[in-house]
ZALUM-232537 format. One record per residue: residue number from 0; residue in one letter; x, y, z of N, C-alpha, C in turn. Coordinates in Angstrom, 1 decimal. Example, Ala and Ser with C-alpha at 12.3 -4.5 7.8 and 13.67 -1.06 7.14 Angstrom:
2
    i  aa  n_east  n_north    n_up  ca_east  ca_north   ca_up  c_east  c_north    c_up
    0   a    13.2     -5.7     7.8     12.3      -4.5     7.8    13.2     -3.3     7.8
    1   s    12.8     -2.2     7.1     13.7      -1.1     7.1    12.9      0.0     7.9
***
This chain:
208
    i  aa  n_east  n_north    n_up  ca_east  ca_north   ca_up  c_east  c_north    c_up
    0   m    73.9    116.4    89.3     73.0     116.2    88.2    71.8    115.4    88.6
    1   a    70.6    115.8    88.3     69.4     115.1    88.7    69.3    113.8    87.8
    2   w    68.6    112.8    88.4     68.3     111.6    87.6    67.6    111.9    86.3
    3   r    66.8    112.9    86.3     65.9     113.1    85.2    66.6    113.2    83.9
    4   g    67.8    113.8    83.9     68.5     114.1    82.6    69.3    113.0    82.1
    5   w    69.3    111.9    82.7     70.3     110.8    82.3    69.9    110.0    81.1
    6   s    70.8    109.7    80.3     70.6     108.8    79.2    71.4    107.5    79.5
    7   l    70.8    106.4    79.6     71.5     105.2    80.1    71.7    104.1    79.0
    8   c    72.8    103.5    79.1     73.1     102.3    78.3    74.1    101.5    79.0
    9   v    73.6    100.5    79.8     74.4      99.7    80.6    74.8     98.4    79.9
   10   l    76.0     98.1    79.8     76.5      96.8    79.1    77.0     95.9    80.1
   11   a    76.6     94.6    80.0     77.1      93.6    80.9    77.9     92.6    80.0
   12   a    79.0     92.2    80.5     79.8      91.3    79.6    80.4     90.1    80.4
   13   v    80.5     89.0    79.8     81.1      87.8    80.4    82.2     87.3    79.5
   14   g    83.3     87.0    80.1     84.4      86.4    79.3    85.3     87.5    78.7
   15   c    86.4     87.0    78.2     87.4      87.9    77.5    88.0     87.2    76.3
   16   a    87.9     87.8    75.2     88.5      87.2    74.0    90.0     87.3    74.0
   17   g    90.6     86.6    73.1     92.1      86.7    73.0    92.5     88.0    72.3
   18   p    93.8     88.1    71.9     94.3      89.3    71.3    93.5     89.7    70.1
   19   l    93.1     90.9    69.9     92.4      91.4    68.8    93.3     91.6    67.6
   20   t    93.2     90.8    66.6     94.1      90.9    65.4    93.3     91.2    64.1
   21   a    92.1     90.9    64.1     91.3      91.1    62.9    90.8     92.5    62.8
   22   q    90.9     93.1    61.7     90.3      94.4    61.5    89.9     94.7    60.1
   23   s    89.1     95.7    59.9     88.6      96.0    58.5    88.5     97.5    58.4
   24   t    88.5     98.0    57.2     88.3      99.4    56.9    87.1     99.6    56.1
   25   s    86.2     98.6    56.0     85.1      98.6    55.1    83.8     99.0    55.9
   26   g    83.1    100.0    55.4     81.8     100.4    56.1    80.8     99.3    56.1
   27   r    81.0     98.3    55.3     80.1      97.1    55.3    80.2     96.3    56.6
   28   d    81.3     96.5    57.3     81.5      95.7    58.5    81.1     96.5    59.8
   29   l    80.5     97.7    59.6     80.1      98.4    60.8    78.9     97.7    61.4
   30   a    78.9     97.6    62.7     77.8      97.0    63.5    77.9     97.3    64.9
   31   a    76.8     97.2    65.7     76.9      97.3    67.1    77.8     96.2    67.7
   32   g    78.6     96.5    68.7     79.5      95.6    69.2    80.9     95.6    68.6
   33   k    81.1     96.5    67.6     82.4      96.6    67.1    83.2     97.8    67.7
   34   f    84.5     97.7    67.6     85.4      98.8    68.0    85.7     99.6    66.8
   35   l    85.7    100.9    66.9     86.3     101.8    65.9    87.6    102.3    66.5
   36   v    88.7    102.0    65.9     90.0     102.5    66.3    90.5    103.6    65.4
   37   a    90.7    104.8    66.0     91.1     105.9    65.2    92.4    105.7    64.5
   38   s    92.4    106.1    63.2     93.7     106.0    62.5    94.7    107.0    62.9
   39   r    95.9    106.9    62.6     96.9     107.9    63.0    96.6    109.2    62.3
   40   g    95.9    109.2    61.2     95.6     110.4    60.4    94.4    111.1    60.9
   41   l    93.7    110.6    61.9     92.5     111.2    62.4    92.9    112.2    63.5
   42   l    92.9    113.5    63.1     93.4     114.6    64.0    92.4    115.3    64.8
   43   d    91.1    115.1    64.5     90.0     115.7    65.3    90.2    115.5    66.8
   44   p    90.4    116.5    67.6     90.7     116.3    69.0    89.7    115.5    69.7
   45   n    88.4    115.5    69.2     87.4     114.7    69.9    87.6    113.2    69.7
   46   f    88.4    112.8    68.7     88.5     111.4    68.4    89.9    111.0    68.2
   47   s    90.9    111.9    68.2     92.3     111.5    68.0    92.7    110.5    69.1
   48   e    93.3    109.4    68.6     93.8     108.3    69.5    92.7    107.7    70.4
   49   t    91.5    107.5    69.8     90.4     107.0    70.6    90.1    105.6    70.1
   50   v    89.4    104.8    71.0     88.8     103.5    70.7    87.4    103.7    71.1
   51   v    86.5    103.5    70.1     85.0     103.7    70.4    84.3    102.3    70.3
   52   l    83.5    102.0    71.2     82.7     100.8    71.2    81.3    101.2    70.6
   53   l    80.9    100.7    69.5     79.6     101.0    68.9    78.6    100.2    69.7
   54   v    77.6    100.9    70.2     76.5     100.3    71.0    75.2    100.3    70.2
   55   h    75.2    101.1    69.1     74.1     101.2    68.2    74.5    101.5    66.8
   56   y    74.0    100.7    65.8     74.3     101.0    64.4    73.2    100.5    63.6
   57   q    72.4    101.4    63.0     71.3     101.1    62.1    71.2    102.2    61.1
   58   d    70.1    102.2    60.2     70.0     103.2    59.2    69.7    104.6    59.8
   59   d    69.2    104.6    61.0     68.9     105.9    61.7    70.1    106.5    62.3
   60   g    71.3    105.8    62.3     72.5     106.4    62.9    73.3    105.5    63.7
   61   a    74.4    106.0    64.2     75.3     105.2    65.1    75.6    105.9    66.4
   62   m    75.8    105.1    67.4     76.1     105.7    68.7    77.3    104.8    69.3
   63   g    78.3    105.5    69.9     79.3     104.7    70.5    79.9    105.4    71.7
   64   l    80.7    104.7    72.4     81.3     105.3    73.7    82.8    105.1    73.5
   65   v    83.5    106.2    73.8     85.0     106.2    73.8    85.4    105.5    75.1
   66   v    86.1    104.4    75.0     86.4     103.5    76.1    87.8    103.8    76.7
   67   n    88.6    104.7    76.1     89.9     104.8    76.6    90.3    106.2    77.1
   68   r    89.2    107.0    77.5     89.5     108.3    78.1    89.0    108.4    79.5
   69   r    89.8    108.0    80.4     89.4     108.0    81.8    89.8    109.3    82.5
   70   t    89.0    109.8    83.3     89.3     111.1    84.0    89.8    110.8    85.4
   71   k    90.1    111.8    86.2     90.5     111.7    87.6    89.3    112.0    88.5
   72   t    88.1    112.3    87.9     87.0     112.7    88.7    86.1    111.5    89.1
   73   a    85.8    111.4    90.4     85.1     110.2    90.9    83.6    110.3    90.4
   74   i    83.0    109.1    90.2     81.6     109.1    89.8    80.7    109.8    90.9
   75   s    81.0    109.7    92.1     80.2     110.3    93.2    80.2    111.8    93.1
   76   r    81.2    112.4    92.4     81.2     113.9    92.2    80.4    114.3    91.0
   77   v    80.0    113.4    90.2     79.2     113.7    89.0    77.8    113.3    89.1
   78   l    77.5    112.2    89.7     76.1     111.7    89.7    75.5    112.0    91.1
   79   s    74.2    112.5    91.0     73.5     112.7    92.2    72.7    111.5    92.6
   80   g    72.3    111.5    93.9     71.5     110.3    94.4    72.4    109.5    95.3
   81   d    71.7    108.9    96.3     72.4     108.1    97.3    73.2    107.0    96.8
   82   e    72.7    106.4    95.7     73.4     105.2    95.1    74.8    105.5    94.7
   83   a    75.1    106.8    94.3     76.4     107.1    93.8    77.4    107.6    94.8
   84   k    76.9    107.8    96.0     77.8     108.4    97.1    79.1    107.6    97.4
   85   g    79.0    106.3    97.3     80.2     105.5    97.6    81.1    105.2    96.4
   86   r    80.8    105.7    95.2     81.5     105.4    94.0    82.7    106.3    93.9
   87   a    83.9    105.8    94.3     85.1     106.6    94.2    85.8    106.3    92.9
   88   d    85.4    105.3    92.1     86.0     105.0    90.8    85.8    106.2    89.8
   89   p    86.7    106.4    88.9     86.7     107.6    88.0    85.6    107.4    86.9
   90   i    85.2    108.6    86.5     84.2     108.6    85.3    85.0    108.8    84.0
   91   y    84.5    108.3    82.9     85.1     108.4    81.6    84.4    109.4    80.7
   92   i    85.2    109.9    79.7     84.6     110.8    78.7    84.1    109.9    77.6
   93   g    82.8    109.8    77.4     82.3     108.9    76.4    82.2    109.4    75.0
   94   g    82.3    110.8    74.9     82.3     111.4    73.5    81.8    112.8    73.6
   95   p    81.8    113.5    72.5     81.5     114.9    72.5    80.0    115.3    72.4
   96   v    79.2    114.3    72.3     77.7     114.6    72.1    77.0    114.6    73.4
   97   e    76.2    115.6    73.7     75.4     115.7    75.0    76.2    115.3    76.2
   98   t    77.2    116.1    76.5     78.2     115.8    77.5    77.6    115.9    78.9
   99   t    76.3    116.3    79.1     75.7     116.3    80.4    75.0    115.0    80.7
  100   l    74.9    114.1    79.7     74.3     112.8    79.8    75.3    111.8    80.3
  101   v    74.8    110.8    81.1     75.6     109.8    81.7    75.2    108.4    81.1
  102   t    76.2    107.7    80.7     76.1     106.3    80.2    76.9    105.4    81.1
  103   a    76.5    104.2    81.3     77.3     103.2    82.1    77.6    101.9    81.3
  104   l    78.8    101.4    81.5     79.1     100.0    81.0    79.4     99.2    82.2
  105   a    78.8     98.0    82.3     79.1      97.1    83.4    79.4     95.7    82.9
  106   r    80.2     95.0    83.7     80.5      93.6    83.4    79.9     92.7    84.4
  107   s    79.2     91.7    84.0     78.5      90.8    84.9    78.5     89.3    84.4
  108   s    78.6     88.4    85.4     78.5      87.0    85.0    77.1     86.5    85.0
  109   a    76.2     87.3    85.4     74.7      86.9    85.5    74.0     87.6    84.3
  110   d    72.9     86.9    83.9     72.0      87.4    82.8    71.3     88.6    83.4
  111   l    71.1     89.6    82.6     70.3      90.8    83.0    69.0     90.8    82.3
  112   a    67.9     90.7    83.1     66.6      90.7    82.5    66.3     92.0    81.8
  113   g    65.7     91.9    80.6     65.3      93.0    79.9    66.4     93.7    79.1
  114   a    67.5     93.0    79.0     68.7      93.6    78.3    68.7     93.3    76.9
  115   e    69.3     94.1    76.1     69.5      93.9    74.6    70.9     93.4    74.4
  116   r    71.0     92.3    73.7     72.3      91.7    73.4    73.1     92.6    72.4
  117   i    74.4     92.9    72.8     75.2      93.7    71.9    76.2     92.8    71.1
  118   f    77.0     92.1    71.9     77.8      91.0    71.3    78.2     90.0    72.3
  119   g    78.2     88.7    71.9     78.5      87.7    72.9    77.6     87.8    74.1
  120   d    78.2     87.9    75.3     77.5      88.1    76.5    77.4     89.5    77.0
  121   v    77.4     90.4    76.0     77.3      91.8    76.3    75.9     92.3    76.0
  122   y    75.3     93.1    76.9     73.9      93.5    76.7    73.8     95.0    77.0
  123   a    72.8     95.6    76.3     72.5      97.0    76.5    71.2     97.2    77.3
  124   i    71.2     98.1    78.3     70.0      98.3    79.1    69.8     99.8    79.2
  125   s    68.5    100.2    79.1     68.2     101.6    79.2    67.4    101.9    80.4
  126   a    67.1    100.9    81.2     66.2     101.2    82.4    67.1    101.9    83.5
  127   r    66.5    103.0    84.0     67.2     103.7    85.1    67.4    102.9    86.3
  128   a    66.4    102.0    86.6     66.4     101.2    87.8    67.7    100.3    87.8
  129   l    68.1     99.8    86.7     69.2      99.0    86.6    70.5     99.7    87.0
  130   l    70.6    100.9    86.5     71.8     101.8    86.8    71.8    102.0    88.3
  131   s    70.7    102.4    88.9     70.6     102.6    90.3    71.1    101.4    91.1
  132   k    70.6    100.2    90.6     71.0      99.0    91.3    72.5     98.7    91.2
  133   s    73.0     99.0    90.0     74.5      98.7    89.8    75.3     99.7    90.7
  134   l    74.9    100.9    90.7     75.6     101.9    91.6    75.6    101.5    93.0
  135   a    74.5    101.0    93.5     74.3     100.6    94.9    75.0     99.3    95.2
  136   s    75.3     98.5    94.2     75.9      97.2    94.5    77.4     97.3    94.7
  137   p    78.0     96.2    95.2     79.5      96.3    95.4    80.3     96.0    94.2
  138   i    79.7     96.2    93.0     80.4      95.9    91.7    81.7     96.7    91.7
  139   a    82.8     96.0    91.3     84.1      96.6    91.3    84.3     97.6    90.1
  140   a    85.2     98.5    90.3     85.5      99.5    89.3    86.1     98.8    88.0
  141   s    86.6     97.6    88.2     87.1      96.9    87.0    86.0     96.3    86.2
  142   a    84.8     96.4    86.7     83.6      95.8    85.9    82.5     96.8    85.8
  143   f    82.8     98.1    86.1     81.8      99.1    86.0    82.4    100.4    85.6
  144   h    82.0    101.0    84.4     82.5     102.3    84.0    81.3    103.2    83.7
  145   a    81.4    104.4    84.1     80.4     105.4    83.8    81.0    106.5    82.9
  146   y    80.2    107.0    81.9     80.7     107.9    80.9    79.9    109.1    80.8
  147   l    80.6    110.2    80.5     79.9     111.5    80.2    79.9    111.7    78.7
  148   g    78.7    111.9    78.1     78.6     112.1    76.7    78.8    110.8    75.9
  149   y    78.6    110.9    74.6     78.8     109.8    73.7    79.2    110.3    72.3
  150   a    79.5    109.4    71.5     79.9     109.7    70.1    78.7    109.3    69.2
  151   g    78.3    110.2    68.3     77.1     110.0    67.5    77.4    110.4    66.0
  152   w    76.9    109.6    65.1     77.0     109.9    63.7    75.6    109.5    63.0
  153   s    75.4    110.1    61.8     74.4     109.5    60.9    75.1    108.3    60.3
  154   a    74.4    107.3    59.8     75.0     106.1    59.2    75.8    106.5    58.0
  155   p    75.3    107.4    57.1     76.1     107.8    55.9    77.4    108.6    56.3
  156   q    77.3    109.4    57.4     78.4     110.1    57.9    79.5    109.2    58.3
  157   l    79.2    108.2    59.1     80.2     107.2    59.6    80.8    106.4    58.4
  158   r    80.0    106.0    57.5     80.5     105.3    56.3    81.4    106.1    55.5
  159   h    81.1    107.4    55.4     82.0     108.3    54.7    83.4    108.5    55.4
  160   e    83.3    108.5    56.7     84.6     108.6    57.5    85.4    107.3    57.3
  161   m    84.7    106.2    57.1     85.4     104.9    56.8    86.1    105.0    55.5
  162   e    85.4    105.6    54.5     86.0     105.8    53.1    87.2    106.7    53.2
  163   l    87.2    107.6    54.1     88.4     108.5    54.2    89.5    107.9    54.9
  164   g    89.3    106.7    55.5     90.4     106.0    56.2    90.6    106.5    57.6
  165   s    89.5    107.0    58.2     89.6     107.6    59.6    89.6    106.5    60.7
  166   w    89.0    105.3    60.4     88.8     104.3    61.4    89.2    102.9    60.9
  167   y    89.6    102.1    61.8     89.8     100.7    61.6    88.7    100.0    62.5
  168   i    88.1     98.9    62.0     87.1      98.2    62.7    87.8     96.9    63.4
  169   f    87.5     96.7    64.7     88.0      95.5    65.4    86.8     94.9    66.0
  170   p    86.8     93.6    66.2     85.7      92.9    66.9    85.6     93.4    68.4
  171   g    84.4     93.4    68.9     84.2      93.8    70.3    84.9     92.8    71.3
  172   d    85.4     93.3    72.4     86.1      92.5    73.4    85.9     93.1    74.7
  173   a    85.3     92.4    75.7     85.0      92.9    77.0    86.3     93.2    77.7
  174   g    87.4     92.5    77.5     88.6      92.8    78.2    89.2     94.1    77.8
  175   t    89.0     94.5    76.6     89.5      95.8    76.1    88.6     96.9    76.7
  176   v    87.3     96.7    76.7     86.4      97.7    77.3    86.8     98.0    78.7
  177   f    87.1     97.0    79.5     87.4      97.2    80.9    88.9     97.0    81.2
  178   d    89.7     97.4    80.3     91.1      97.3    80.5    91.6     98.1    81.7
  179   a    92.5     97.6    82.5     93.0      98.3    83.6    93.9     99.5    83.3
  180   d    94.3     99.5    82.0     95.2     100.6    81.6    94.6    101.2    80.3
  181   p    93.5    101.9    80.4     92.8     102.4    79.2    93.6    103.3    78.3
  182   g    94.5    104.0    79.0     95.3     105.0    78.2    96.3    104.3    77.2
  183   s    96.5    103.0    77.3     97.4     102.3    76.4    96.6    101.5    75.4
  184   v    95.3    101.5    75.4     94.5     100.6    74.6    94.7    101.0    73.1
  185   w    94.6    102.3    72.8     94.7     102.8    71.4    96.1    102.4    70.8
  186   n    97.2    102.6    71.6     98.5     102.3    71.1    98.6    100.8    70.7
  187   r    98.1    100.0    71.6     98.2      98.5    71.4    97.5     98.1    70.1
  188   l    96.2     98.6    70.0     95.4      98.2    68.8    96.0     98.8    67.5
  189   i    96.4    100.0    67.5     97.0     100.6    66.3    98.3     99.9    65.9
  190   e    99.0     99.5    66.8    100.3      98.7    66.5   100.0     97.4    65.8
  191   r    98.9     96.8    66.3     98.5      95.5    65.6    98.0     95.8    64.2
  192   t    97.4     96.9    64.0     97.0      97.3    62.6    98.2     97.6    61.8
  193   d    99.2     98.3    62.3    100.5      98.6    61.6   101.1     97.2    61.2
  194   t   101.1     96.3    62.1    101.8      95.0    61.8   101.1     94.3    60.7
  195   r    99.7     94.3    60.7     99.0      93.6    59.7    99.2     94.3    58.3
  196   i    99.2     95.6    58.3     99.5      96.3    57.0   100.8     96.0    56.5
  197   a   101.8     95.9    57.4    103.2      95.6    56.9   103.3     94.2    56.4
  198   t   102.5     93.3    57.1    102.6      91.9    56.6   101.9     91.7    55.3
  199   i   100.8     92.4    55.0    100.1      92.4    53.7   101.0     92.9    52.6
  200   a   101.7     94.1    53.0    102.6      94.7    52.0   103.8     93.9    51.7
  201   h   104.4     93.3    52.7    105.6      92.5    52.6   105.4     91.1    53.3
  202   p   104.7     90.2    52.6    104.5      88.9    53.2   105.8     88.2    53.5
  203   p   105.8     87.4    54.6    107.0      86.6    54.9   107.5     85.8    53.8
  204   y   108.8     85.7    53.7    109.4      84.9    52.6   109.2     83.4    52.9
  205   a   108.7     82.8    51.9    108.5      81.3    52.0   109.4     80.6    51.0
  206   p   110.5     79.9    51.5    111.4      79.3    50.6   110.7     78.2    49.8
  207   r   111.1     78.0    48.5    110.5      77.0    47.7   111.2     75.6    47.9
***
């Protein structure tokens, strides 16, 4: 794939939050930097058992990246250019929209000039030069993920899906984005949701 066709959104993150336990099902809580965790009832194969990081949410629409669908294909087999030749780490499926476009997420302890803050120490960058620099650097696979495609909605469409109960909202967390076992991320988050629902429905007995 030539450089010309790429759509870039590089995220850098510092730190790792504790266990994610807070969640919402209200469209009022939608925002960039939040996770959308697919409900058990969401059967669309594009999003079944997915965790999506929202990187954009405004009146003109929403964009996110599925963070838990890792492939067995190396980045070097997908991206052209000398910078990608040494990248043996796998590429991810970011979503069903424009699957020929490549997006990257990176974790860094340093500030990134010209970046847009997403949440905490997480930033979005659209400059192609930064992706080239990241690919050429010795950044580890545990701090750099590349994605094919993305998830996209109009803002009303996503709010409607929330009303249907398709998604749970969790706070963004860098440790989850770069989890070493992405295939287990959805199960862990949905189990926390199940536990919270059960607790609300049947609160612990408090003796008087």
